[in-house]
Backbone as a printed PyTorch tensor [residue, N CA C, xyz], in Angstrom:
tensor([[[   6.3710,    3.2730, -101.0920],
         [   5.2050,    2.5540, -100.2460],
         [   4.3410,    3.5470,  -99.7120]],

        [[   3.1110,    3.0590,  -99.7370],
         [   2.1090,    3.7760,  -99.1180],
         [   1.7060,    3.2320,  -97.5960]],

        [[   1.3710,    4.3840,  -96.8030],
         [   1.0990,    4.2100,  -95.2450],
         [  -0.4380,    3.8150,  -95.1660]],

        [[  -0.8220,    2.9920,  -94.3390],
         [  -2.4820,    2.4620,  -94.1070],
         [  -2.8970,    3.4300,  -93.2900]],

        [[  -2.1700,    4.3330,  -92.5600],
         [  -2.8470,    5.1060,  -91.8710],
         [  -2.7840,    6.3510,  -92.2870]],

        [[  -3.8400,    7.4600,  -92.3850],
         [  -3.7560,    8.8660,  -93.2930],
         [  -3.3270,    9.5850,  -92.1700]],

        [[  -2.2090,   10.1860,  -91.8950],
         [  -1.7210,   10.7710,  -90.6870],
         [  -2.5530,   12.2830,  -90.8720]],

        [[  -2.8700,   12.6290,  -91.9280],
         [  -3.6640,   14.2000,  -91.8340],
         [  -5.0810,   13.8520,  -91.2660]],

        [[  -5.5900,   12.7700,  -90.7350],
         [  -6.6730,   12.7420,  -90.0450],
         [  -6.4120,   12.3510,  -88.4450]],

        [[  -5.3340,   12.1140,  -87.7670],
         [  -5.1650,   11.9650,  -86.6980],
         [  -5.3370,   13.3630,  -85.9070]],

        [[  -5.8110,   13.1070,  -84.5670],
         [  -5.9800,   14.0630,  -83.7340],
         [  -4.7670,   14.6500,  -82.9050]],

        [[  -4.6570,   15.7500,  -82.6310],
         [  -3.3530,   16.1390,  -82.1770],
         [  -3.2260,   15.6570,  -80.6040]],

        [[  -2.3690,   15.3160,  -79.9440],
         [  -2.2180,   14.9650,  -78.5950],
         [  -2.9810,   16.0130,  -77.8440]],

        [[  -3.6640,   15.2800,  -76.8080],
         [  -4.1930,   16.3480,  -75.8500],
         [  -3.3480,   16.7350,  -75.0490]],

        [[  -3.2180,   18.1700,  -74.7380],
         [  -2.4050,   18.6780,  -73.5410],
         [  -3.3160,   19.3090,  -72.5120]],

        [[  -2.6560,   19.9860,  -71.4450],
         [  -3.2740,   20.0600,  -70.6020],
         [  -4.4120,   21.1310,  -70.6200]],

        [[  -5.6260,   21.2940,  -69.8120],
         [  -6.6670,   22.3510,  -70.1420],
         [  -5.8610,   23.8490,  -69.9630]],

        [[  -6.4890,   24.6040,  -70.5500],
         [  -6.0200,   26.1220,  -70.6600],
         [  -6.2060,   26.6890,  -69.5680]],

        [[  -7.5640,   26.4190,  -69.1400],
         [  -8.0120,   27.2130,  -67.7600],
         [  -8.7360,   26.3260,  -66.9500]],

        [[  -9.2820,   26.4680,  -65.8030],
         [ -10.0430,   25.7120,  -65.2060],
         [ -10.8610,   26.6900,  -64.1330]],

        [[ -12.3170,   26.3720,  -63.9900],
         [ -12.9360,   27.1810,  -63.2060],
         [ -12.9770,   26.5830,  -61.5860]],

        [[ -12.4580,   27.6770,  -60.7880],
         [ -12.6510,   27.2640,  -59.3030],
         [ -13.4540,   28.3320,  -58.6110]],

        [[ -13.7540,   27.8180,  -57.6110],
         [ -14.5570,   28.8420,  -56.4770],
         [ -13.8180,   29.1310,  -55.3580]],

        [[ -13.3980,   30.2150,  -54.9860],
         [ -12.7360,   30.7590,  -53.4960],
         [ -13.6630,   31.3540,  -52.7650]],

        [[ -13.3460,   31.3690,  -51.4300],
         [ -14.2520,   32.5140,  -50.5790],
         [ -13.0670,   33.1010,  -50.2080]],

        [[ -12.6790,   34.3520,  -50.6670],
         [ -11.5180,   35.2290,  -50.3820],
         [ -11.8100,   36.2530,  -49.6490]],

        [[ -11.5350,   36.5580,  -48.2730],
         [ -11.4840,   37.3850,  -47.2240],
         [ -12.9090,   37.5350,  -47.2430]],

        [[ -13.6830,   36.4940,  -47.1630],
         [ -15.2430,   36.5600,  -47.0590],
         [ -16.2550,   36.9610,  -48.2880]],

        [[ -15.6360,   36.7950,  -49.2730],
         [ -16.2430,   37.0490,  -50.3910],
         [ -16.0400,   36.0180,  -51.3210]],

        [[ -17.1670,   35.4410,  -52.1340],
         [ -17.0010,   34.3590,  -53.0330],
         [ -16.4160,   34.8760,  -54.3240]],

        [[ -15.6130,   34.1560,  -54.8080],
         [ -15.0370,   34.4920,  -56.0840],
         [ -14.9510,   33.2490,  -56.9510]],

        [[ -15.4540,   33.4270,  -58.0800],
         [ -15.3480,   32.2910,  -59.3780],
         [ -14.4100,   32.8920,  -60.3130]],

        [[ -13.5230,   32.0350,  -60.5270],
         [ -12.2250,   32.3740,  -61.3400],
         [ -11.9320,   31.3590,  -62.5190]],

        [[ -11.3570,   31.6930,  -63.6440],
         [ -10.9610,   30.8730,  -64.6250],
         [  -9.3840,   31.0350,  -64.0560]],

        [[  -8.4030,   30.0080,  -64.1450],
         [  -7.3420,   29.6950,  -63.6600],
         [  -6.5620,   28.8860,  -64.6800]],

        [[  -5.2730,   29.0060,  -64.9040],
         [  -4.3900,   28.0830,  -65.5470],
         [  -4.3880,   27.0980,  -64.4340]],

        [[  -4.0130,   25.9710,  -64.8190],
         [  -3.6260,   24.7770,  -63.9330],
         [  -2.3230,   24.9290,  -63.1180]],

        [[  -1.5120,   25.8920,  -63.6450],
         [  -0.0750,   26.1470,  -63.2730],
         [  -0.1380,   27.5540,  -62.3200]],

        [[  -1.3550,   28.2530,  -62.2000],
         [  -0.9520,   29.3160,  -61.5890],
         [  -0.9900,   29.1180,  -60.2000]],

        [[   0.0800,   29.4500,  -58.9920],
         [  -0.0190,   29.5760,  -58.0200],
         [  -1.1400,   30.4340,  -57.1650]],

        [[  -1.2550,   30.1680,  -55.9320],
         [  -2.4060,   30.6760,  -55.4130],
         [  -1.9760,   32.1270,  -54.8520]],

        [[  -0.4450,   32.2870,  -54.6250],
         [   0.0890,   33.8090,  -54.6190],
         [  -0.2310,   34.5240,  -55.9690]],

        [[  -0.0120,   33.6560,  -57.0580],
         [   0.0340,   34.6690,  -58.2990],
         [  -1.3670,   35.0220,  -58.3930]],

        [[  -2.4720,   34.4460,  -58.2720],
         [  -3.9430,   34.5380,  -58.4210],
         [  -4.1230,   35.6410,  -57.4210]],

        [[  -3.8460,   35.4600,  -56.1470],
         [  -4.3030,   36.6860,  -55.1170],
         [  -3.7410,   37.9070,  -55.5390]],

        [[  -2.2040,   38.1390,  -56.0710],
         [  -1.6290,   39.3310,  -56.4360],
         [  -2.2250,   39.9350,  -57.5400]],

        [[  -2.0100,   38.8500,  -58.8910],
         [  -2.2170,   39.7050,  -60.1520],
         [  -3.7030,   39.4190,  -60.5170]],

        [[  -4.3870,   38.6460,  -60.2500],
         [  -5.8260,   38.5760,  -60.8380],
         [  -6.6060,   39.2300,  -59.7550]],

        [[  -6.2410,   39.1740,  -58.3070],
         [  -7.3100,   39.6700,  -57.3350],
         [  -7.1320,   40.9810,  -56.8090]],

        [[  -5.8350,   41.4570,  -57.4310],
         [  -5.0300,   42.6520,  -56.8180],
         [  -4.8130,   42.5670,  -55.2830]],

        [[  -4.9830,   41.6400,  -54.6980],
         [  -4.3240,   41.8280,  -53.2660],
         [  -3.1720,   41.4520,  -52.7610]],

        [[  -2.2650,   42.8390,  -52.9420],
         [  -0.7430,   42.9250,  -53.1430],
         [  -0.1270,   42.7960,  -51.7510]],

        [[  -0.9800,   42.6170,  -50.4590],
         [  -0.5610,   42.8080,  -49.2760],
         [   0.1810,   41.2120,  -49.1060]],

        [[  -0.1830,   40.1920,  -49.5970],
         [   0.8170,   38.9750,  -49.9460],
         [   1.4870,   39.1000,  -50.7720]],

        [[   3.1910,   39.0310,  -49.9500],
         [   4.1150,   39.1080,  -50.9450],
         [   4.9050,   38.0350,  -51.6500]],

        [[   5.5690,   38.2960,  -52.6650],
         [   6.3610,   37.3410,  -53.2540],
         [   7.9960,   37.4410,  -52.8830]],

        [[   8.3640,   36.6450,  -52.1010],
         [   9.7330,   36.7350,  -51.4660],
         [  10.8260,   35.7890,  -52.2460]],

        [[  10.6860,   34.7520,  -51.6380],
         [  11.8530,   33.5620,  -52.5230],
         [  11.1830,   32.7850,  -53.5280]],

        [[   9.8310,   32.6910,  -53.6970],
         [   9.2960,   31.7080,  -54.6190],
         [   9.4360,   30.2210,  -54.3360]],

        [[  10.0370,   30.0570,  -53.3470],
         [  10.3390,   28.3850,  -52.9650],
         [  10.0230,   28.1480,  -51.5070]],

        [[   9.0630,   28.9160,  -51.0660],
         [   8.5690,   28.5820,  -49.8450],
         [   9.7280,   28.3490,  -48.5870]],

        [[  10.5720,   29.1780,  -48.5800],
         [  11.5750,   29.3410,  -47.8100],
         [  11.9000,   30.5120,  -46.8980]],

        [[  10.8010,   31.5620,  -47.2940],
         [  10.9860,   32.9410,  -46.5860],
         [   9.6790,   33.1490,  -45.8260]],

        [[   8.2940,   32.6500,  -46.2380],
         [   7.1700,   32.9690,  -45.4760],
         [   6.2870,   34.3990,  -45.8790]],

        [[   6.7700,   35.1370,  -46.7910],
         [   6.4110,   36.2600,  -46.9500],
         [   5.2520,   36.2090,  -47.8800]],

        [[   5.0210,   34.8910,  -48.2820],
         [   3.7010,   34.5790,  -48.9190],
         [   2.4980,   34.1100,  -48.1330]],

        [[   2.6630,   33.8490,  -46.8010],
         [   1.8150,   32.9750,  -45.7530],
         [   0.3040,   33.6190,  -46.0410]],

        [[  -0.5150,   32.8730,  -46.1180],
         [  -1.7910,   32.9000,  -46.2500],
         [  -2.6090,   31.8960,  -45.1180]],

        [[  -3.9320,   32.3520,  -44.9910],
         [  -4.6510,   31.3720,  -44.1540],
         [  -5.6060,   30.6900,  -45.0980]],

        [[  -5.4560,   29.1070,  -45.3600],
         [  -6.5670,   28.4790,  -46.0550],
         [  -7.1540,   27.5460,  -44.9950]],

        [[  -8.5540,   27.9190,  -45.1010],
         [  -9.2390,   27.0340,  -44.0510],
         [  -8.9620,   27.2190,  -42.7600]],

        [[  -8.2890,   28.4060,  -42.2660],
         [  -7.8390,   28.7090,  -40.9000],
         [  -6.2480,   28.2960,  -40.5990]],

        [[  -5.7830,   27.6460,  -41.6780],
         [  -4.4300,   27.0760,  -41.5970],
         [  -3.3690,   27.9430,  -42.2760]],

        [[  -2.2860,   28.0510,  -41.7030],
         [  -1.0700,   28.8360,  -42.7860],
         [  -0.5650,   28.1460,  -43.4600]],

        [[  -0.5410,   28.7260,  -44.8690],
         [   0.1790,   27.4940,  -45.6850],
         [   1.1310,   28.8970,  -46.5660]],

        [[   2.0790,   28.4930,  -47.2920],
         [   2.7670,   29.1300,  -48.1460],
         [   2.2080,   29.1370,  -49.3970]],

        [[   1.8090,   30.2330,  -49.8940],
         [   0.9250,   30.2800,  -51.1600],
         [   1.7280,   30.1800,  -52.3410]],

        [[   3.0720,   30.4680,  -52.3470],
         [   3.6870,   30.4170,  -53.5100],
         [   4.0170,   28.8170,  -53.9990]],

        [[   3.8020,   27.9850,  -52.7790],
         [   3.8000,   26.8190,  -53.2700],
         [   2.6450,   25.8410,  -53.6380]],

        [[   1.2400,   26.5510,  -53.7410],
         [   0.4810,   26.1220,  -53.6700],
         [  -0.4550,   26.4480,  -54.9530]],

        [[  -0.9990,   25.3920,  -55.7020],
         [  -1.8260,   25.5660,  -57.1230],
         [  -3.0750,   26.0540,  -56.8650]],

        [[  -3.6560,   26.9390,  -57.3110],
         [  -4.8650,   27.8030,  -56.9470],
         [  -5.7450,   26.6550,  -57.0630]],

        [[  -5.8190,   25.9770,  -58.2500],
         [  -6.9270,   24.7610,  -58.4850],
         [  -6.7280,   23.6050,  -57.3150]],

        [[  -5.7400,   23.5850,  -56.6660],
         [  -5.7380,   22.5910,  -55.4180],
         [  -6.3570,   23.1930,  -54.4010]],

        [[  -6.9480,   24.2230,  -54.4650],
         [  -7.8790,   25.3620,  -53.1820],
         [  -9.2770,   25.3570,  -53.7190]],

        [[  -9.7480,   24.6960,  -54.6260],
         [ -11.1600,   25.0260,  -54.8850],
         [ -11.9120,   24.5160,  -53.9730]],

        [[ -13.0260,   25.6850,  -53.6680],
         [ -13.7610,   25.4280,  -52.4340],
         [ -13.3640,   25.9320,  -51.0100]],

        [[ -12.1450,   26.2530,  -51.0250],
         [ -11.4370,   26.7590,  -49.9380],
         [ -12.0610,   28.0200,  -49.5490]],

        [[ -11.6500,   28.4700,  -48.2110],
         [ -11.6250,   29.5860,  -47.6870],
         [ -10.2290,   30.2770,  -47.7020]],

        [[  -9.8700,   31.4840,  -48.1570],
         [  -8.4030,   31.8670,  -48.1670],
         [  -8.6970,   33.0620,  -47.4240]],

        [[  -7.8260,   33.4880,  -46.5870],
         [  -7.6210,   34.9050,  -45.6630],
         [  -6.3940,   35.4240,  -45.8060]],

        [[  -6.1920,   36.6250,  -46.3720],
         [  -4.8220,   37.0200,  -46.5930],
         [  -4.8490,   38.2700,  -45.7380]],

        [[  -3.6440,   39.2690,  -45.5260],
         [  -3.6120,   40.2120,  -44.4610],
         [  -4.6780,   41.2420,  -44.4560]],

        [[  -5.2370,   41.0440,  -45.8540],
         [  -6.2220,   42.3830,  -46.1000],
         [  -7.6600,   42.0650,  -45.3790]],

        [[  -7.8430,   40.5630,  -45.3500],
         [  -9.2370,   40.2200,  -44.6870],
         [  -8.9790,   40.0880,  -43.1180]],

        [[  -8.1080,   40.2600,  -42.3630],
         [  -7.9360,   40.2830,  -41.0740],
         [  -8.7660,   41.1790,  -40.3710]],

        [[  -8.5440,   42.2850,  -40.7910],
         [  -9.3540,   43.5540,  -40.0020],
         [ -10.8580,   43.2180,  -40.3580]],

        [[ -11.7690,   43.9710,  -39.4270],
         [ -13.1940,   43.9170,  -39.3130],
         [ -13.4820,   45.2210,  -39.5160]],

        [[ -13.6470,   45.9700,  -40.7130],
         [ -14.0850,   47.2240,  -40.9630],
         [ -12.8460,   47.8460,  -40.7600]],

        [[ -12.6700,   48.8920,  -39.9110],
         [ -11.8780,   49.7130,  -39.5550],
         [ -10.8110,   49.2950,  -38.2580]],

        [[ -11.7120,   48.2790,  -37.8220],
         [ -11.1440,   47.5310,  -36.7400],
         [ -10.1110,   46.7030,  -37.0400]],

        [[  -8.5100,   46.8250,  -36.6220],
         [  -7.5690,   45.9290,  -36.9530],
         [  -7.6780,   44.5720,  -35.9440]],

        [[  -7.1610,   43.6510,  -36.6330],
         [  -7.1880,   42.3150,  -36.0080],
         [  -6.2600,   42.6600,  -34.7220]],

        [[  -6.2160,   41.8130,  -33.7730],
         [  -5.4000,   41.7970,  -32.2080],
         [  -3.9550,   41.8270,  -32.8300]],

        [[  -3.4720,   41.1340,  -33.8400],
         [  -2.0560,   40.9210,  -34.1110],
         [  -1.6180,   42.1150,  -34.9820]],

        [[  -2.7180,   42.4580,  -35.5930],
         [  -2.0750,   43.7730,  -36.3700],
         [  -1.9160,   45.0420,  -35.6020]],

        [[  -2.8030,   45.0620,  -34.3780],
         [  -2.6810,   46.2990,  -33.4530],
         [  -1.3970,   45.8930,  -32.6330]],

        [[  -1.2440,   44.7150,  -32.2220],
         [   0.1920,   44.4120,  -31.4550],
         [   1.3660,   44.7920,  -32.2430]],

        [[   1.2370,   44.3220,  -33.4700],
         [   2.4170,   44.5100,  -34.5950],
         [   2.9030,   45.9480,  -34.3980]],

        [[   1.7070,   46.6950,  -34.4940],
         [   1.8920,   48.2040,  -34.3440],
         [   2.4790,   48.7850,  -32.8870]],

        [[   1.8350,   48.2960,  -32.0480],
         [   2.0230,   48.4580,  -30.6290],
         [   3.7570,   48.3080,  -30.3790]],

        [[   4.1700,   46.9880,  -30.8030],
         [   5.5660,   46.6050,  -30.5290],
         [   6.1720,   46.8770,  -31.5870]],

        [[   6.0990,   47.7790,  -32.5190],
         [   6.8870,   48.1820,  -33.6200],
         [   7.7030,   46.9460,  -34.0820]],

        [[   6.8680,   45.8490,  -34.9110],
         [   7.2870,   44.8320,  -34.9920],
         [   7.4410,   44.7620,  -36.3930]],

        [[   8.0430,   45.8270,  -36.8780],
         [   8.4850,   45.8530,  -38.4890],
         [   9.1000,   46.9440,  -38.5540]],

        [[   9.9820,   46.6850,  -39.5380],
         [  10.8970,   47.7810,  -40.0000],
         [  10.7540,   48.3480,  -41.6050]],

        [[  11.2180,   47.2950,  -42.2300],
         [  10.6340,   47.6210,  -43.8130],
         [   9.3920,   47.3910,  -43.9530]],

        [[   8.7470,   46.2530,  -43.3280],
         [   7.1140,   45.9060,  -43.5150],
         [   7.2220,   44.9890,  -44.6690]],

        [[   7.9830,   44.2370,  -45.3440],
         [   7.8210,   43.6730,  -46.5810],
         [   7.4770,   42.1520,  -46.1380]],

        [[   7.9100,   41.5760,  -45.0820],
         [   7.6900,   40.3090,  -44.3640],
         [   6.4700,   40.3500,  -43.4840]],

        [[   5.7700,   41.5470,  -43.0570],
         [   4.8670,   41.8980,  -42.1870],
         [   3.7580,   40.9940,  -42.4780]],

        [[   2.9250,   41.2580,  -43.7410],
         [   1.8830,   40.4650,  -44.0370],
         [   1.9300,   39.0650,  -43.6620]],

        [[   3.0750,   38.2020,  -44.1080],
         [   3.2430,   36.7940,  -43.9710],
         [   3.3210,   36.7280,  -42.5490]],

        [[   3.8960,   37.6170,  -41.7710],
         [   4.4480,   37.4420,  -40.4000],
         [   3.0420,   37.3130,  -39.5050]],

        [[   2.1290,   38.4110,  -39.9220],
         [   0.9510,   38.2510,  -39.2810],
         [   0.0200,   37.3770,  -39.7530]],

        [[  -0.0590,   36.8560,  -40.8610],
         [  -0.8870,   35.7470,  -41.1130],
         [  -0.4260,   34.1900,  -40.5280]],

        [[   0.9220,   34.3860,  -40.5860],
         [   1.4170,   32.8830,  -39.9180],
         [   0.9020,   33.0290,  -38.4760]],

        [[   1.1680,   34.2210,  -37.7290],
         [   0.8200,   34.4600,  -36.3600],
         [  -0.6040,   33.8080,  -36.1770]],

        [[  -1.3640,   34.5090,  -36.7800],
         [  -2.8620,   34.0360,  -36.7180],
         [  -3.1350,   32.5610,  -36.5300]],

        [[  -2.3280,   31.9510,  -37.7020],
         [  -2.5120,   30.6430,  -37.7800],
         [  -1.7780,   29.6830,  -36.6760]],

        [[  -0.9520,   30.1670,  -36.1830],
         [  -0.1290,   29.6880,  -35.1310],
         [  -1.1440,   29.8480,  -33.7830]],

        [[  -1.2660,   30.9880,  -33.5250],
         [  -2.5610,   31.1710,  -32.6220],
         [  -3.6760,   30.2500,  -32.6120]],

        [[  -4.4170,   29.9910,  -33.9330],
         [  -5.3890,   29.0810,  -34.2520],
         [  -5.0220,   27.5490,  -33.6810]],

        [[  -3.7700,   27.6110,  -34.1110],
         [  -3.0830,   25.9720,  -33.5680],
         [  -3.2410,   25.4590,  -32.3710]],

        [[  -3.0680,   26.4690,  -31.7310],
         [  -3.0720,   26.4260,  -30.0010],
         [  -1.9950,   25.6930,  -29.4090]],

        [[  -0.6400,   25.5180,  -30.3230],
         [   0.2730,   24.8310,  -29.6410],
         [   1.4960,   25.7190,  -28.9490]],

        [[   1.3820,   27.2080,  -28.9400],
         [   2.4210,   27.9450,  -28.6710],
         [   2.0710,   28.1290,  -27.0390]],

        [[   2.7180,   27.7090,  -26.3580],
         [   2.6320,   28.0700,  -24.7080],
         [   3.6910,   28.8670,  -24.0720]],

        [[   4.8140,   29.2370,  -25.1610],
         [   5.7420,   30.1470,  -24.3510],
         [   6.4470,   30.8000,  -25.5860]],

        [[   7.1610,   31.8360,  -25.2590],
         [   7.8950,   32.5650,  -26.2440],
         [   8.9040,   31.6050,  -27.2350]],

        [[   9.4780,   30.6550,  -26.5580],
         [  10.3080,   29.5870,  -27.1180],
         [   9.5540,   29.0600,  -28.4260]],

        [[   8.1520,   28.4060,  -27.7170],
         [   7.0220,   27.9280,  -28.8710],
         [   6.9770,   28.7880,  -30.0170]],

        [[   6.7790,   29.9900,  -29.7640],
         [   6.2470,   30.7710,  -30.6450],
         [   7.4050,   31.1230,  -31.5850]],

        [[   8.8410,   31.2330,  -31.2450],
         [  10.1890,   31.2850,  -32.1250],
         [  10.0630,   29.9480,  -32.6540]],

        [[  10.0930,   28.8400,  -32.2110],
         [  10.2550,   27.8760,  -33.2460],
         [   8.9150,   27.6970,  -34.2690]],

        [[   8.0240,   27.6060,  -33.6990],
         [   6.6440,   27.8200,  -34.6620],
         [   6.5150,   28.8430,  -35.6690]],

        [[   7.2860,   29.8450,  -35.6330],
         [   7.3780,   31.0680,  -36.6590],
         [   8.5130,   30.7990,  -37.4350]],

        [[   9.6480,   29.8270,  -37.1430],
         [  10.8800,   29.7060,  -37.8300],
         [  10.7200,   29.8950,  -39.2430]],

        [[   9.7450,   29.5890,  -39.8900],
         [   9.4300,   29.5550,  -41.4310],
         [   9.3840,   31.0800,  -41.9040]],

        [[   9.0780,   31.9270,  -41.0180],
         [   8.8880,   33.3170,  -41.6870],
         [  10.1350,   34.2430,  -41.1290]],

        [[  10.6810,   34.5540,  -42.1770],
         [  12.0140,   35.3360,  -42.0220],
         [  11.7300,   36.9620,  -42.2870]],

        [[  12.6700,   37.4500,  -41.2140],
         [  12.5390,   39.0830,  -41.3640],
         [  13.9230,   39.5330,  -41.5920]],

        [[  14.3510,   40.0340,  -42.6650],
         [  15.7030,   40.2190,  -42.8850],
         [  16.1550,   41.4100,  -42.2410]],

        [[  15.0490,   42.1610,  -41.7420],
         [  15.4910,   43.6660,  -40.8600],
         [  15.7980,   43.4430,  -39.3900]],

        [[  15.5340,   41.9110,  -39.0740],
         [  15.9880,   41.4560,  -37.4620],
         [  15.0410,   41.9360,  -36.7100]],

        [[  13.4710,   42.1960,  -37.1260],
         [  12.7610,   42.7600,  -36.0240],
         [  12.0780,   41.4770,  -35.1750]],

        [[  12.8110,   40.4880,  -35.0070],
         [  12.1200,   39.1040,  -34.3240],
         [  12.0780,   39.6060,  -32.8550]],

        [[  12.4800,   40.0850,  -32.0710],
         [  12.1380,   40.4680,  -30.6490],
         [  10.8810,   41.0670,  -30.5470]],

        [[  10.5260,   41.9210,  -31.3690],
         [   9.3760,   42.8610,  -31.4150],
         [   8.3070,   41.8740,  -32.1410]],

        [[   8.7130,   41.0110,  -32.9850],
         [   7.5690,   40.2920,  -33.5370],
         [   7.0510,   39.1140,  -32.6800]],

        [[   8.1870,   38.7200,  -31.6670],
         [   7.6490,   37.7160,  -30.6660],
         [   7.3280,   38.2320,  -29.5720]],

        [[   7.3270,   39.5840,  -29.3690],
         [   6.3990,   40.3630,  -28.2730],
         [   5.0800,   40.3570,  -28.4750]],

        [[   4.7700,   40.8050,  -29.9240],
         [   3.6880,   41.1080,  -30.2550],
         [   2.7310,   39.8740,  -30.1640]],

        [[   3.3340,   38.6350,  -30.8110],
         [   2.5520,   37.7110,  -30.8880],
         [   2.4590,   37.1660,  -29.3260]],

        [[   3.2250,   37.2190,  -28.5360],
         [   2.9860,   36.7140,  -27.2010],
         [   1.9970,   37.6470,  -26.5480]],

        [[   1.8580,   38.9020,  -26.5390],
         [   1.0280,   39.5730,  -26.0290],
         [  -0.6290,   39.1900,  -26.3870]],

        [[  -0.8280,   38.8330,  -27.8500],
         [  -2.0920,   38.3260,  -28.1930],
         [  -2.2470,   36.8350,  -27.4980]],

        [[  -1.1360,   36.0700,  -27.5210],
         [  -1.2810,   34.8000,  -27.0890],
         [  -1.9770,   34.8540,  -25.5970]],

        [[  -1.1150,   35.8430,  -24.6110],
         [  -1.4890,   35.9710,  -23.5180],
         [  -2.8180,   36.3380,  -23.2200]],

        [[  -3.0730,   37.3610,  -23.9230],
         [  -4.4010,   37.8990,  -23.8630],
         [  -5.4950,   36.7440,  -24.1560]],

        [[  -5.2870,   36.1440,  -25.2630],
         [  -6.1920,   35.1800,  -25.4200],
         [  -6.3750,   34.0860,  -24.3660]],

        [[  -5.4070,   33.7730,  -23.9220],
         [  -5.4750,   32.6650,  -22.5070],
         [  -5.9220,   33.4310,  -21.2740]],

        [[  -6.2870,   34.5680,  -21.2090],
         [  -6.7470,   35.2310,  -20.1970],
         [  -5.6210,   36.0310,  -19.1020]],

        [[  -4.5610,   35.9150,  -19.4830],
         [  -3.6730,   36.1400,  -18.3030],
         [  -2.6150,   37.4550,  -18.9930]],

        [[  -3.4990,   38.4010,  -19.1460],
         [  -2.4150,   39.5080,  -19.5870],
         [  -1.1320,   39.9920,  -19.0890]],

        [[  -0.6010,   39.4650,  -18.1200],
         [   0.7090,   39.6910,  -17.7270],
         [   1.6820,   38.9450,  -18.1190]],

        [[   2.9130,   39.3990,  -18.0450],
         [   4.2520,   38.7850,  -18.8330],
         [   4.5040,   37.2020,  -18.2680]]])
């Protein structure tokens, strides 16, 4: 019995594209990149761009070590596909300082000794910048709640809260306790 279709001439099923071209504004510099559709923003930042300040913690969005700012809002970069952020502005901990001048939160973290091992610190600082940009934190309790997605295994929470609250109060113009 002969087949009416010649299987030798059939095209193979189409698969996902191997790469996609995206443009990101990373720490103020435009980057044109070819990325696989399954590449996370975290892996793109660390492995392709060499921005290793952003940490890979749990890889499930539960620890906050991978927090970066996208268009000024804090996100877990381990849960975000890079292709989803085509055209976005991404700020990592490396992009917070202006030249040799640290961001006020970076200074406050140093002043308040708000880190021990330092692994969570970049995510804590980026999350805190996003939190202050949101303008919802009015008290230390607000900060505690709004930072609850960022874990510190060393337990530096009191110092982290003090650093963030200091910058929050300075922004509000009430430098006092």
